[in-house]
N, C-alpha and C positions, 0 to 999 in steps of 0.2 A: 201680625201684619198691619202696616199702616193703611189708612183709608186711601183709596185711589184718588179721591178729590184732593186730599192733603198733599199727596205726592205730586199731582199735577200742578197745584198751586205753587209748591216749592220749585218745581222744575221751571215753570214760567217765570218765577222770580229770578232765579239765577241766570237763566238765558237772557232775559231782558236786561238785568243788571250788568251782566258781562258785556253785552252789546253797548250799553250806555256808558260803561265805566271807562272804556278805552277807545280813543280815536287816534289815528296816526299823528295828528298834530299836537296831541297832549304831551306835556312834559312827563317823561318816564321817571318817577321818583318812588320813594319808599312807600308812601301811602297808597298809591295806585298799584304798586307791586303787591302789597299785602292784600288789598281788596280783591284783585284778580286771582291771586293764589288761593285765597279762602273760597272763592266761588268755584274754582276748578276742583279743589279738594272736596267740596261739598257735592259737586256733580258726580265725580268719580266714586266717592264713597256711597252715594245713593245707588248708583248704577250697579256697583259690584256687591252691594249689601255687606260691606266690611266696616271695621272700625276705621276712623279717619287717620289713625296713625300709620296704617299700612300704605295707602297711596302717598302719604306725606313722606314716607321713608324711601321712596323710589330714588335710586341714584342716577346720576347723569349717564353712567355707563349702561345701566339697565334700560334707560330710555333710548339711547342711541343704538343699542343692540336690537331693539324692537323695530327699527325703521330700516328700510321701507318694507313692512310686512315680512320680516325675516322669519317669524315663527309660523307663518302660514304657508303650506305647500300649495302652489298654484295648480298642480295636477289634481289634488284632492278637491279643491274648490270647484273645478270643472265638473266633477261628478255629483255635486250637490243638486238635488232635484227640487227641494223645498225653496220656494221663492223668498220666504221670510228669512231663512238661514242665509241665503245669498245676499240679501239686503243687509243683514247684520254684518256679514264679512266685509261688505263694501263700506259700511259706515262706522266701523270700529277699528281701532288699532289695538293689537294684543301685545302686551309686555309681560315679562315674567320678572319677579323680584324674589329675593331670599325671604323665606317665611320667618316670622318672629320666633326665635328660639329653636329653629329647626334648620336642617340642611336642604329641605325641599324647596323647590321653586313654586311660587304662588302666582297664578294668572291674574292680571289686572287689565280690564278693558277700558279704553279711552274713546269716547265719542269723537267722530271726525270733526265736529264743530268746535272741539277744544284744542285742536292741533295748532292753530294760529296763535292762540293765547299762550299755550305752553311754550311754543317757540319764542314768543316775546318774553316769557318769564325766564328763559335761558339767557337773555341779555341782561346780566345782573350788575354790570359795572357801576351804574348810577344809582343802585338801590341798596347800598350798604351791605352787600353780600360778600363775605370773605372769599377771596379767589381760590382758597384751598378747600372750600366747602363742596363736598361731592354730592350733596342732596339736590336732586333736580328741582323740587318745589320747596326749597328751603325758605326760612324766614330771614331776619336781619343778621348782620355779622356778629352782633353781640350774643347770638345764640349758637351753641355748638351743634345743635340739631334742630329738626323741625318742631320738637315739643319741649326741649330742655331750655331753661332760662339760666344757663351758665355762661360766664364770659369765655370767649374764644381768644386766647392769648397767643401771640406770635410764638412759634416754636413748640406749642403744646401738642400732645399727641392725641 
């Protein structure tokens, strides 16, 4: 397990950096997109204690299927007595994605403070993201996926 102070230092870094990295009047371009994407992937990876490839593989459909709280039963949330659990439900978004090499769905939690940034990351037209790329938090158009550095050619499958 990592040291709590180290985790807190990292958390403070990416929250502050995310806040300072994007302002509404900034030009939305490749470099800002990549910086914000990497900050979000780091935050979600740390929160979920997963490899970074898992949150980075989330598809647009898996993201939209998770909103607004589609995976959480409101009747069950009313029955929760623990105040910490209620707070977690209010401050997190639950998404499910296909597990690597399996047919099972894997839960991924997203903090509410990342929602605005992720919505902005979905506006990809000025950021060299190929229109057919189905990865929600993808990289540039010259990549076929979030971690592969292979050219994405027109008409390729």
